[in-house]
CHARMM-style PDB file with segment names, atoms N, HN, CA, C and O in Angstrom:
ATOM      1  N   MET     1    -110.021  16.370 -80.516  1.00  0.00      PROA
ATOM      2  CA  MET     1    -109.456  17.685 -80.743  1.00  0.00      PROA
ATOM      3  C   MET     1    -108.632  17.621 -82.022  1.00  0.00      PROA
ATOM      4  O   MET     1    -107.758  16.766 -82.167  1.00  0.00      PROA
ATOM      5  N   ASN     2    -108.912  18.524 -82.941  1.00  0.00      PROA
ATOM      6  HN  ASN     2    -109.622  19.219 -82.824  1.00  0.00      PROA
ATOM      7  CA  ASN     2    -108.181  18.495 -84.197  1.00  0.00      PROA
ATOM      8  C   ASN     2    -106.924  19.364 -84.115  1.00  0.00      PROA
ATOM      9  O   ASN     2    -106.703  20.066 -83.128  1.00  0.00      PROA
ATOM     10  N   GLU     3    -106.122  19.304 -85.149  1.00  0.00      PROA
ATOM     11  HN  GLU     3    -106.302  18.734 -85.951  1.00  0.00      PROA
ATOM     12  CA  GLU     3    -104.835  19.995 -85.146  1.00  0.00      PROA
ATOM     13  C   GLU     3    -104.986  21.500 -84.971  1.00  0.00      PROA
ATOM     14  O   GLU     3    -104.178  22.118 -84.278  1.00  0.00      PROA
ATOM     15  N   ASP     4    -106.005  22.106 -85.585  1.00  0.00      PROA
ATOM     16  HN  ASP     4    -106.661  21.604 -86.148  1.00  0.00      PROA
ATOM     17  CA  ASP     4    -106.221  23.551 -85.438  1.00  0.00      PROA
ATOM     18  C   ASP     4    -106.519  23.920 -83.995  1.00  0.00      PROA
ATOM     19  O   ASP     4    -106.038  24.941 -83.504  1.00  0.00      PROA
ATOM     20  N   GLN     5    -107.312  23.092 -83.306  1.00  0.00      PROA
ATOM     21  HN  GLN     5    -107.702  22.262 -83.705  1.00  0.00      PROA
ATOM     22  CA  GLN     5    -107.622  23.346 -81.903  1.00  0.00      PROA
ATOM     23  C   GLN     5    -106.373  23.209 -81.035  1.00  0.00      PROA
ATOM     24  O   GLN     5    -106.151  23.998 -80.117  1.00  0.00      PROA
ATOM     25  N   ILE     6    -105.569  22.206 -81.338  1.00  0.00      PROA
ATOM     26  HN  ILE     6    -105.749  21.565 -82.084  1.00  0.00      PROA
ATOM     27  CA  ILE     6    -104.333  22.012 -80.589  1.00  0.00      PROA
ATOM     28  C   ILE     6    -103.427  23.219 -80.760  1.00  0.00      PROA
ATOM     29  O   ILE     6    -102.882  23.724 -79.778  1.00  0.00      PROA
ATOM     30  N   LYS     7    -103.260  23.684 -81.974  1.00  0.00      PROA
ATOM     31  HN  LYS     7    -103.703  23.274 -82.771  1.00  0.00      PROA
ATOM     32  CA  LYS     7    -102.394  24.836 -82.225  1.00  0.00      PROA
ATOM     33  C   LYS     7    -102.931  26.082 -81.531  1.00  0.00      PROA
ATOM     34  O   LYS     7    -102.150  26.882 -81.015  1.00  0.00      PROA
ATOM     35  N   GLY     8    -104.241  26.259 -81.508  1.00  0.00      PROA
ATOM     36  HN  GLY     8    -104.875  25.609 -81.926  1.00  0.00      PROA
ATOM     37  CA  GLY     8    -104.838  27.434 -80.891  1.00  0.00      PROA
ATOM     38  C   GLY     8    -104.672  27.468 -79.377  1.00  0.00      PROA
ATOM     39  O   GLY     8    -104.603  28.543 -78.782  1.00  0.00      PROA
ATOM     40  N   LYS     9    -104.608  26.304 -78.758  1.00  0.00      PROA
ATOM     41  HN  LYS     9    -104.664  25.431 -79.241  1.00  0.00      PROA
ATOM     42  CA  LYS     9    -104.505  26.213 -77.307  1.00  0.00      PROA
ATOM     43  C   LYS     9    -103.145  25.690 -76.863  1.00  0.00      PROA
ATOM     44  O   LYS     9    -103.013  25.150 -75.765  1.00  0.00      PROA
ATOM     45  N   TRP    10    -102.147  25.848 -77.704  1.00  0.00      PROA
ATOM     46  HN  TRP    10    -102.254  26.287 -78.596  1.00  0.00      PROA
ATOM     47  CA  TRP    10    -100.868  25.212 -77.466  1.00  0.00      PROA
ATOM     48  C   TRP    10    -100.243  25.563 -76.118  1.00  0.00      PROA
ATOM     49  O   TRP    10     -99.767  24.668 -75.419  1.00  0.00      PROA
ATOM     50  N   LYS    11    -100.230  26.822 -75.741  1.00  0.00      PROA
ATOM     51  HN  LYS    11    -100.616  27.548 -76.309  1.00  0.00      PROA
ATOM     52  CA  LYS    11     -99.588  27.205 -74.479  1.00  0.00      PROA
ATOM     53  C   LYS    11    -100.246  26.520 -73.289  1.00  0.00      PROA
ATOM     54  O   LYS    11     -99.559  26.081 -72.367  1.00  0.00      PROA
ATOM     55  N   GLN    12    -101.561  26.427 -73.302  1.00  0.00      PROA
ATOM     56  HN  GLN    12    -102.120  26.784 -74.051  1.00  0.00      PROA
ATOM     57  CA  GLN    12    -102.271  25.746 -72.226  1.00  0.00      PROA
ATOM     58  C   GLN    12    -101.976  24.256 -72.241  1.00  0.00      PROA
ATOM     59  O   GLN    12    -101.759  23.646 -71.194  1.00  0.00      PROA
ATOM     60  N   LEU    13    -101.970  23.683 -73.417  1.00  0.00      PROA
ATOM     61  HN  LEU    13    -102.147  24.178 -74.267  1.00  0.00      PROA
ATOM     62  CA  LEU    13    -101.811  22.242 -73.546  1.00  0.00      PROA
ATOM     63  C   LEU    13    -100.388  21.773 -73.263  1.00  0.00      PROA
ATOM     64  O   LEU    13    -100.197  20.668 -72.756  1.00  0.00      PROA
ATOM     65  N   SER    14     -99.400  22.577 -73.576  1.00  0.00      PROA
ATOM     66  HN  SER    14     -99.555  23.475 -73.988  1.00  0.00      PROA
ATOM     67  CA  SER    14     -98.023  22.117 -73.425  1.00  0.00      PROA
ATOM     68  C   SER    14     -97.695  21.765 -71.976  1.00  0.00      PROA
ATOM     69  O   SER    14     -96.974  20.798 -71.730  1.00  0.00      PROA
ATOM     70  N   GLY    15     -98.203  22.521 -71.026  1.00  0.00      PROA
ATOM     71  HN  GLY    15     -98.789  23.306 -71.225  1.00  0.00      PROA
ATOM     72  CA  GLY    15     -97.987  22.200 -69.615  1.00  0.00      PROA
ATOM     73  C   GLY    15     -98.661  20.896 -69.219  1.00  0.00      PROA
ATOM     74  O   GLY    15     -98.092  20.101 -68.470  1.00  0.00      PROA
ATOM     75  N   ARG    16     -99.860  20.677 -69.714  1.00  0.00      PROA
ATOM     76  HN  ARG    16    -100.321  21.323 -70.322  1.00  0.00      PROA
ATOM     77  CA  ARG    16    -100.573  19.433 -69.413  1.00  0.00      PROA
ATOM     78  C   ARG    16     -99.924  18.234 -70.087  1.00  0.00      PROA
ATOM     79  O   ARG    16     -99.901  17.138 -69.527  1.00  0.00      PROA
ATOM     80  N   ILE    17     -99.396  18.443 -71.291  1.00  0.00      PROA
ATOM     81  HN  ILE    17     -99.415  19.334 -71.745  1.00  0.00      PROA
ATOM     82  CA  ILE    17     -98.687  17.375 -71.991  1.00  0.00      PROA
ATOM     83  C   ILE    17     -97.435  16.994 -71.217  1.00  0.00      PROA
ATOM     84  O   ILE    17     -97.142  15.812 -71.043  1.00  0.00      PROA
ATOM     85  N   LYS    18     -96.701  17.990 -70.756  1.00  0.00      PROA
ATOM     86  HN  LYS    18     -96.939  18.951 -70.897  1.00  0.00      PROA
ATOM     87  CA  LYS    18     -95.481  17.733 -69.977  1.00  0.00      PROA
ATOM     88  C   LYS    18     -95.817  16.975 -68.692  1.00  0.00      PROA
ATOM     89  O   LYS    18     -95.064  16.091 -68.281  1.00  0.00      PROA
ATOM     90  N   ALA    19     -96.928  17.308 -68.061  1.00  0.00      PROA
ATOM     91  HN  ALA    19     -97.540  18.026 -68.395  1.00  0.00      PROA
ATOM     92  CA  ALA    19     -97.336  16.612 -66.838  1.00  0.00      PROA
ATOM     93  C   ALA    19     -97.720  15.159 -67.143  1.00  0.00      PROA
ATOM     94  O   ALA    19     -97.431  14.263 -66.350  1.00  0.00      PROA
ATOM     95  N   GLN    20     -98.361  14.928 -68.275  1.00  0.00      PROA
ATOM     96  HN  GLN    20     -98.595  15.655 -68.919  1.00  0.00      PROA
ATOM     97  CA  GLN    20     -98.796  13.586 -68.658  1.00  0.00      PROA
ATOM     98  C   GLN    20     -97.627  12.706 -69.093  1.00  0.00      PROA
ATOM     99  O   GLN    20     -97.541  11.539 -68.711  1.00  0.00      PROA
ATOM    100  N   TRP    21     -96.737  13.273 -69.889  1.00  0.00      PROA
ATOM    101  HN  TRP    21     -96.807  14.221 -70.199  1.00  0.00      PROA
ATOM    102  CA  TRP    21     -95.605  12.525 -70.430  1.00  0.00      PROA
ATOM    103  C   TRP    21     -94.315  13.233 -70.022  1.00  0.00      PROA
ATOM    104  O   TRP    21     -93.719  13.970 -70.808  1.00  0.00      PROA
ATOM    105  N   GLY    22     -93.901  12.997 -68.792  1.00  0.00      PROA
ATOM    106  HN  GLY    22     -94.385  12.398 -68.154  1.00  0.00      PROA
ATOM    107  CA  GLY    22     -92.753  13.677 -68.200  1.00  0.00      PROA
ATOM    108  C   GLY    22     -91.423  13.419 -68.888  1.00  0.00      PROA
ATOM    109  O   GLY    22     -90.468  14.169 -68.685  1.00  0.00      PROA
ATOM    110  N   LYS    23     -91.343  12.377 -69.693  1.00  0.00      PROA
ATOM    111  HN  LYS    23     -92.118  11.767 -69.858  1.00  0.00      PROA
ATOM    112  CA  LYS    23     -90.096  12.091 -70.407  1.00  0.00      PROA
ATOM    113  C   LYS    23     -89.887  13.007 -71.612  1.00  0.00      PROA
ATOM    114  O   LYS    23     -88.798  13.049 -72.183  1.00  0.00      PROA
ATOM    115  N   LEU    24     -90.925  13.732 -71.992  1.00  0.00      PROA
ATOM    116  HN  LEU    24     -91.810  13.697 -71.528  1.00  0.00      PROA
ATOM    117  CA  LEU    24     -90.772  14.688 -73.081  1.00  0.00      PROA
ATOM    118  C   LEU    24     -89.994  15.891 -72.562  1.00  0.00      PROA
ATOM    119  O   LEU    24     -90.270  16.402 -71.477  1.00  0.00      PROA
ATOM    120  N   THR    25     -89.033  16.328 -73.339  1.00  0.00      PROA
ATOM    121  HN  THR    25     -88.809  15.912 -74.220  1.00  0.00      PROA
ATOM    122  CA  THR    25     -88.195  17.448 -72.923  1.00  0.00      PROA
ATOM    123  C   THR    25     -88.826  18.777 -73.341  1.00  0.00      PROA
ATOM    124  O   THR    25     -89.767  18.814 -74.134  1.00  0.00      PROA
ATOM    125  N   ASP    26     -88.290  19.854 -72.794  1.00  0.00      PROA
ATOM    126  HN  ASP    26     -87.526  19.824 -72.149  1.00  0.00      PROA
ATOM    127  CA  ASP    26     -88.746  21.180 -73.206  1.00  0.00      PROA
ATOM    128  C   ASP    26     -88.470  21.403 -74.693  1.00  0.00      PROA
ATOM    129  O   ASP    26     -89.256  22.047 -75.388  1.00  0.00      PROA
ATOM    130  N   ASP    27     -87.349  20.866 -75.174  1.00  0.00      PROA
ATOM    131  HN  ASP    27     -86.710  20.342 -74.609  1.00  0.00      PROA
ATOM    132  CA  ASP    27     -87.042  20.968 -76.603  1.00  0.00      PROA
ATOM    133  C   ASP    27     -88.073  20.224 -77.440  1.00  0.00      PROA
ATOM    134  O   ASP    27     -88.484  20.704 -78.496  1.00  0.00      PROA
ATOM    135  N   ASP    28     -88.496  19.042 -76.966  1.00  0.00      PROA
ATOM    136  HN  ASP    28     -88.162  18.652 -76.108  1.00  0.00      PROA
ATOM    137  CA  ASP    28     -89.545  18.298 -77.670  1.00  0.00      PROA
ATOM    138  C   ASP    28     -90.796  19.158 -77.783  1.00  0.00      PROA
ATOM    139  O   ASP    28     -91.385  19.280 -78.857  1.00  0.00      PROA
ATOM    140  N   LEU    29     -91.192  19.751 -76.664  1.00  0.00      PROA
ATOM    141  HN  LEU    29     -90.713  19.652 -75.792  1.00  0.00      PROA
ATOM    142  CA  LEU    29     -92.415  20.566 -76.659  1.00  0.00      PROA
ATOM    143  C   LEU    29     -92.274  21.785 -77.556  1.00  0.00      PROA
ATOM    144  O   LEU    29     -93.231  22.176 -78.223  1.00  0.00      PROA
ATOM    145  N   ALA    30     -91.097  22.388 -77.579  1.00  0.00      PROA
ATOM    146  HN  ALA    30     -90.319  22.070 -77.037  1.00  0.00      PROA
ATOM    147  CA  ALA    30     -90.881  23.553 -78.437  1.00  0.00      PROA
ATOM    148  C   ALA    30     -91.019  23.169 -79.912  1.00  0.00      PROA
ATOM    149  O   ALA    30     -91.540  23.944 -80.714  1.00  0.00      PROA
ATOM    150  N   GLN    31     -90.557  21.983 -80.260  1.00  0.00      PROA
ATOM    151  HN  GLN    31     -90.135  21.353 -79.609  1.00  0.00      PROA
ATOM    152  CA  GLN    31     -90.640  21.540 -81.653  1.00  0.00      PROA
ATOM    153  C   GLN    31     -92.041  21.077 -82.022  1.00  0.00      PROA
ATOM    154  O   GLN    31     -92.427  21.149 -83.189  1.00  0.00      PROA
ATOM    155  N   LEU    32     -92.804  20.606 -81.049  1.00  0.00      PROA
ATOM    156  HN  LEU    32     -92.490  20.547 -80.102  1.00  0.00      PROA
ATOM    157  CA  LEU    32     -94.156  20.107 -81.319  1.00  0.00      PROA
ATOM    158  C   LEU    32     -95.055  21.174 -81.915  1.00  0.00      PROA
ATOM    159  O   LEU    32     -95.657  20.974 -82.970  1.00  0.00      PROA
ATOM    160  N   GLU    33     -95.142  22.307 -81.237  1.00  0.00      PROA
ATOM    161  HN  GLU    33     -94.653  22.470 -80.381  1.00  0.00      PROA
ATOM    162  CA  GLU    33     -95.995  23.420 -81.656  1.00  0.00      PROA
ATOM    163  C   GLU    33     -97.349  22.963 -82.175  1.00  0.00      PROA
ATOM    164  O   GLU    33     -97.836  23.474 -83.183  1.00  0.00      PROA
ATOM    165  N   GLY    34     -97.956  22.003 -81.489  1.00  0.00      PROA
ATOM    166  HN  GLY    34     -97.560  21.589 -80.669  1.00  0.00      PROA
ATOM    167  CA  GLY    34     -99.305  21.583 -81.849  1.00  0.00      PROA
ATOM    168  C   GLY    34     -99.390  20.508 -82.902  1.00  0.00      PROA
ATOM    169  O   GLY    34    -100.494  20.150 -83.312  1.00  0.00      PROA
ATOM    170  N   ASP    35     -98.268  19.976 -83.360  1.00  0.00      PROA
ATOM    171  HN  ASP    35     -97.371  20.267 -83.027  1.00  0.00      PROA
ATOM    172  CA  ASP    35     -98.273  18.945 -84.391  1.00  0.00      PROA
ATOM    173  C   ASP    35     -98.558  17.590 -83.743  1.00  0.00      PROA
ATOM    174  O   ASP    35     -97.688  17.010 -83.094  1.00  0.00      PROA
ATOM    175  N   ARG    36     -99.764  17.100 -83.922  1.00  0.00      PROA
ATOM    176  HN  ARG    36    -100.471  17.571 -84.450  1.00  0.00      PROA
ATOM    177  CA  ARG    36    -100.218  15.872 -83.274  1.00  0.00      PROA
ATOM    178  C   ARG    36     -99.377  14.663 -83.695  1.00  0.00      PROA
ATOM    179  O   ARG    36     -99.032  13.829 -82.858  1.00  0.00      PROA
ATOM    180  N   ASP    37     -99.050  14.565 -84.971  1.00  0.00      PROA
ATOM    181  HN  ASP    37     -99.331  15.243 -85.651  1.00  0.00      PROA
ATOM    182  CA  ASP    37     -98.259  13.427 -85.444  1.00  0.00      PROA
ATOM    183  C   ASP    37     -96.855  13.439 -84.840  1.00  0.00      PROA
ATOM    184  O   ASP    37     -96.315  12.387 -84.498  1.00  0.00      PROA
ATOM    185  N   TYR    38     -96.277  14.602 -84.711  1.00  0.00      PROA
ATOM    186  HN  TYR    38     -96.716  15.457 -84.989  1.00  0.00      PROA
ATOM    187  CA  TYR    38     -94.958  14.704 -84.091  1.00  0.00      PROA
ATOM    188  C   TYR    38     -95.046  14.287 -82.626  1.00  0.00      PROA
ATOM    189  O   TYR    38     -94.169  13.583 -82.125  1.00  0.00      PROA
ATOM    190  N   LEU    39     -96.094  14.718 -81.945  1.00  0.00      PROA
ATOM    191  HN  LEU    39     -96.806  15.290 -82.352  1.00  0.00      PROA
ATOM    192  CA  LEU    39     -96.303  14.338 -80.548  1.00  0.00      PROA
ATOM    193  C   LEU    39     -96.430  12.820 -80.432  1.00  0.00      PROA
ATOM    194  O   LEU    39     -95.818  12.218 -79.551  1.00  0.00      PROA
ATOM    195  N   LEU    40     -97.203  12.207 -81.294  1.00  0.00      PROA
ATOM    196  HN  LEU    40     -97.701  12.697 -82.010  1.00  0.00      PROA
ATOM    197  CA  LEU    40     -97.337  10.748 -81.287  1.00  0.00      PROA
ATOM    198  C   LEU    40     -95.974  10.078 -81.438  1.00  0.00      PROA
ATOM    199  O   LEU    40     -95.653   9.134 -80.715  1.00  0.00      PROA
ATOM    200  N   GLY    41     -95.190  10.567 -82.368  1.00  0.00      PROA
ATOM    201  HN  GLY    41     -95.451  11.334 -82.955  1.00  0.00      PROA
ATOM    202  CA  GLY    41     -93.869  10.003 -82.599  1.00  0.00      PROA
ATOM    203  C   GLY    41     -92.956  10.151 -81.393  1.00  0.00      PROA
ATOM    204  O   GLY    41     -92.215   9.228 -81.055  1.00  0.00      PROA
ATOM    205  N   LYS    42     -93.008  11.301 -80.749  1.00  0.00      PROA
ATOM    206  HN  LYS    42     -93.610  12.050 -81.024  1.00  0.00      PROA
ATOM    207  CA  LYS    42     -92.165  11.538 -79.578  1.00  0.00      PROA
ATOM    208  C   LYS    42     -92.602  10.689 -78.394  1.00  0.00      PROA
ATOM    209  O   LYS    42     -91.756  10.184 -77.656  1.00  0.00      PROA
ATOM    210  N   ILE    43     -93.895  10.524 -78.199  1.00  0.00      PROA
ATOM    211  HN  ILE    43     -94.583  10.934 -78.798  1.00  0.00      PROA
ATOM    212  CA  ILE    43     -94.386   9.656 -77.121  1.00  0.00      PROA
ATOM    213  C   ILE    43     -93.899   8.233 -77.390  1.00  0.00      PROA
ATOM    214  O   ILE    43     -93.408   7.550 -76.491  1.00  0.00      PROA
ATOM    215  N   GLN    44     -94.039   7.806 -78.620  1.00  0.00      PROA
ATOM    216  HN  GLN    44     -94.438   8.361 -79.351  1.00  0.00      PROA
ATOM    217  CA  GLN    44     -93.609   6.468 -79.007  1.00  0.00      PROA
ATOM    218  C   GLN    44     -92.107   6.300 -78.767  1.00  0.00      PROA
ATOM    219  O   GLN    44     -91.679   5.291 -78.205  1.00  0.00      PROA
ATOM    220  N   GLU    45     -91.324   7.257 -79.178  1.00  0.00      PROA
ATOM    221  HN  GLU    45     -91.671   8.077 -79.634  1.00  0.00      PROA
ATOM    222  CA  GLU    45     -89.866   7.194 -79.040  1.00  0.00      PROA
ATOM    223  C   GLU    45     -89.425   7.212 -77.579  1.00  0.00      PROA
ATOM    224  O   GLU    45     -88.634   6.369 -77.156  1.00  0.00      PROA
ATOM    225  N   ARG    46     -89.931   8.163 -76.815  1.00  0.00      PROA
ATOM    226  HN  ARG    46     -90.574   8.848 -77.158  1.00  0.00      PROA
ATOM    227  CA  ARG    46     -89.483   8.337 -75.428  1.00  0.00      PROA
ATOM    228  C   ARG    46     -89.902   7.185 -74.518  1.00  0.00      PROA
ATOM    229  O   ARG    46     -89.191   6.839 -73.575  1.00  0.00      PROA
ATOM    230  N   TYR    47     -91.061   6.593 -74.808  1.00  0.00      PROA
ATOM    231  HN  TYR    47     -91.638   6.874 -75.575  1.00  0.00      PROA
ATOM    232  CA  TYR    47     -91.585   5.543 -73.942  1.00  0.00      PROA
ATOM    233  C   TYR    47     -91.400   4.140 -74.513  1.00  0.00      PROA
ATOM    234  O   TYR    47     -91.746   3.158 -73.858  1.00  0.00      PROA
ATOM    235  N   GLY    48     -90.859   4.034 -75.724  1.00  0.00      PROA
ATOM    236  HN  GLY    48     -90.577   4.832 -76.257  1.00  0.00      PROA
ATOM    237  CA  GLY    48     -90.607   2.735 -76.322  1.00  0.00      PROA
ATOM    238  C   GLY    48     -91.858   1.904 -76.514  1.00  0.00      PROA
ATOM    239  O   GLY    48     -91.870   0.700 -76.258  1.00  0.00      PROA
ATOM    240  N   ILE    49     -92.914   2.566 -76.971  1.00  0.00      PROA
ATOM    241  HN  ILE    49     -92.904   3.544 -77.179  1.00  0.00      PROA
ATOM    242  CA  ILE    49     -94.192   1.877 -77.175  1.00  0.00      PROA
ATOM    243  C   ILE    49     -94.561   1.924 -78.657  1.00  0.00      PROA
ATOM    244  O   ILE    49     -93.959   2.663 -79.436  1.00  0.00      PROA
ATOM    245  N   THR    50     -95.549   1.131 -79.026  1.00  0.00      PROA
ATOM    246  HN  THR    50     -96.038   0.531 -78.393  1.00  0.00      PROA
ATOM    247  CA  THR    50     -96.000   1.121 -80.416  1.00  0.00      PROA
ATOM    248  C   THR    50     -96.769   2.401 -80.737  1.00  0.00      PROA
ATOM    249  O   THR    50     -97.236   3.112 -79.847  1.00  0.00      PROA
ATOM    250  N   ARG    51     -96.880   2.665 -82.010  1.00  0.00      PROA
ATOM    251  HN  ARG    51     -96.501   2.087 -82.733  1.00  0.00      PROA
ATOM    252  CA  ARG    51     -97.645   3.843 -82.442  1.00  0.00      PROA
ATOM    253  C   ARG    51     -99.108   3.703 -82.004  1.00  0.00      PROA
ATOM    254  O   ARG    51     -99.745   4.686 -81.627  1.00  0.00      PROA
ATOM    255  N   GLU    52     -99.622   2.496 -82.058  1.00  0.00      PROA
ATOM    256  HN  GLU    52     -99.104   1.697 -82.365  1.00  0.00      PROA
ATOM    257  CA  GLU    52    -101.012   2.258 -81.657  1.00  0.00      PROA
ATOM    258  C   GLU    52    -101.212   2.583 -80.179  1.00  0.00      PROA
ATOM    259  O   GLU    52    -102.208   3.201 -79.803  1.00  0.00      PROA
ATOM    260  N   ARG    53    -100.260   2.164 -79.344  1.00  0.00      PROA
ATOM    261  HN  ARG    53     -99.451   1.663 -79.650  1.00  0.00      PROA
ATOM    262  CA  ARG    53    -100.357   2.445 -77.902  1.00  0.00      PROA
ATOM    263  C   ARG    53    -100.239   3.944 -77.643  1.00  0.00      PROA
ATOM    264  O   ARG    53    -100.951   4.488 -76.799  1.00  0.00      PROA
ATOM    265  N   ALA    54     -99.344   4.612 -78.365  1.00  0.00      PROA
ATOM    266  HN  ALA    54     -98.765   4.170 -79.051  1.00  0.00      PROA
ATOM    267  CA  ALA    54     -99.211   6.060 -78.234  1.00  0.00      PROA
ATOM    268  C   ALA    54    -100.514   6.747 -78.640  1.00  0.00      PROA
ATOM    269  O   ALA    54    -100.942   7.705 -77.997  1.00  0.00      PROA
ATOM    270  N   GLU    55    -101.137   6.261 -79.698  1.00  0.00      PROA
ATOM    271  HN  GLU    55    -100.790   5.482 -80.221  1.00  0.00      PROA
ATOM    272  CA  GLU    55    -102.410   6.816 -80.163  1.00  0.00      PROA
ATOM    273  C   GLU    55    -103.491   6.629 -79.104  1.00  0.00      PROA
ATOM    274  O   GLU    55    -104.282   7.540 -78.859  1.00  0.00      PROA
ATOM    275  N   GLU    56    -103.532   5.464 -78.477  1.00  0.00      PROA
ATOM    276  HN  GLU    56    -102.890   4.724 -78.676  1.00  0.00      PROA
ATOM    277  CA  GLU    56    -104.508   5.214 -77.405  1.00  0.00      PROA
ATOM    278  C   GLU    56    -104.303   6.202 -76.253  1.00  0.00      PROA
ATOM    279  O   GLU    56    -105.262   6.781 -75.741  1.00  0.00      PROA
ATOM    280  N   GLN    57    -103.054   6.385 -75.859  1.00  0.00      PROA
ATOM    281  HN  GLN    57    -102.276   5.915 -76.275  1.00  0.00      PROA
ATOM    282  CA  GLN    57    -102.755   7.308 -74.759  1.00  0.00      PROA
ATOM    283  C   GLN    57    -103.144   8.735 -75.117  1.00  0.00      PROA
ATOM    284  O   GLN    57    -103.710   9.456 -74.295  1.00  0.00      PROA
ATOM    285  N   LEU    58    -102.840   9.139 -76.343  1.00  0.00      PROA
ATOM    286  HN  LEU    58    -102.380   8.553 -77.010  1.00  0.00      PROA
ATOM    287  CA  LEU    58    -103.153  10.503 -76.762  1.00  0.00      PROA
ATOM    288  C   LEU    58    -104.663  10.709 -76.852  1.00  0.00      PROA
ATOM    289  O   LEU    58    -105.168  11.764 -76.468  1.00  0.00      PROA
ATOM    290  N   ARG    59    -105.387   9.710 -77.356  1.00  0.00      PROA
ATOM    291  HN  ARG    59    -104.977   8.852 -77.668  1.00  0.00      PROA
ATOM    292  CA  ARG    59    -106.858   9.820 -77.412  1.00  0.00      PROA
ATOM    293  C   ARG    59    -107.444   9.928 -76.005  1.00  0.00      PROA
ATOM    294  O   ARG    59    -108.357  10.720 -75.774  1.00  0.00      PROA
ATOM    295  N   ALA    60    -106.930   9.146 -75.073  1.00  0.00      PROA
ATOM    296  HN  ALA    60    -106.187   8.502 -75.260  1.00  0.00      PROA
ATOM    297  CA  ALA    60    -107.406   9.220 -73.679  1.00  0.00      PROA
ATOM    298  C   ALA    60    -107.111  10.595 -73.096  1.00  0.00      PROA
ATOM    299  O   ALA    60    -107.945  11.159 -72.386  1.00  0.00      PROA
ATOM    300  N   PHE    61    -105.951  11.132 -73.383  1.00  0.00      PROA
ATOM    301  HN  PHE    61    -105.274  10.675 -73.959  1.00  0.00      PROA
ATOM    302  CA  PHE    61    -105.578  12.477 -72.931  1.00  0.00      PROA
ATOM    303  C   PHE    61    -106.534  13.516 -73.501  1.00  0.00      PROA
ATOM    304  O   PHE    61    -107.015  14.391 -72.782  1.00  0.00      PROA
ATOM    305  N   GLU    62    -106.801  13.413 -74.788  1.00  0.00      PROA
ATOM    306  HN  GLU    62    -106.410  12.701 -75.372  1.00  0.00      PROA
ATOM    307  CA  GLU    62    -107.701  14.357 -75.448  1.00  0.00      PROA
ATOM    308  C   GLU    62    -109.109  14.267 -74.867  1.00  0.00      PROA
ATOM    309  O   GLU    62    -109.783  15.284 -74.705  1.00  0.00      PROA
ATOM    310  N   ASN    63    -109.549  13.057 -74.556  1.00  0.00      PROA
ATOM    311  HN  ASN    63    -109.001  12.231 -74.687  1.00  0.00      PROA
ATOM    312  CA  ASN    63    -110.875  12.893 -73.943  1.00  0.00      PROA
ATOM    313  C   ASN    63    -110.949  13.547 -72.585  1.00  0.00      PROA
ATOM    314  O   ASN    63    -112.002  14.064 -72.211  1.00  0.00      PROA
ATOM    315  N   GLN    64    -109.857  13.540 -71.832  1.00  0.00      PROA
ATOM    316  HN  GLN    64    -109.002  13.120 -72.136  1.00  0.00      PROA
ATOM    317  CA  GLN    64    -109.818  14.196 -70.528  1.00  0.00      PROA
ATOM    318  C   GLN    64    -109.965  15.703 -70.650  1.00  0.00      PROA
ATOM    319  O   GLN    64    -110.427  16.364 -69.720  1.00  0.00      PROA
ATOM    320  N   LEU    65    -109.575  16.245 -71.794  1.00  0.00      PROA
ATOM    321  HN  LEU    65    -109.200  15.708 -72.550  1.00  0.00      PROA
ATOM    322  CA  LEU    65    -109.619  17.693 -72.013  1.00  0.00      PROA
ATOM    323  C   LEU    65    -111.047  18.199 -72.233  1.00  0.00      PROA
ATOM    324  O   LEU    65    -111.329  19.381 -72.040  1.00  0.00      PROA
ATOM    325  N   HSD    66    -111.931  17.307 -72.634  1.00  0.00      PROA
ATOM    326  HN  HSD    66    -111.702  16.347 -72.791  1.00  0.00      PROA
ATOM    327  CA  HSD    66    -113.310  17.727 -72.942  1.00  0.00      PROA
ATOM    328  C   HSD    66    -114.163  17.796 -71.731  1.00  0.00      PROA
ATOM    329  OT1 HSD    66    -115.343  18.133 -71.826  1.00  0.00      PROA
TER     330      HSD     66
END
């Protein structure tokens, strides 16, 4: 899913993102607004994982959406 698709479906996706990564706050989600790189950074920050691990998790999440 590319950035344009994420932005277009943001309201639907934000609830699923919150369910997947419960440590993300409502403020985090409000600031994300479909920005994939920001989401990666927040997942990495909140969960204390590497960027590569965050990328793996996000790719798996995106694959579930298809």
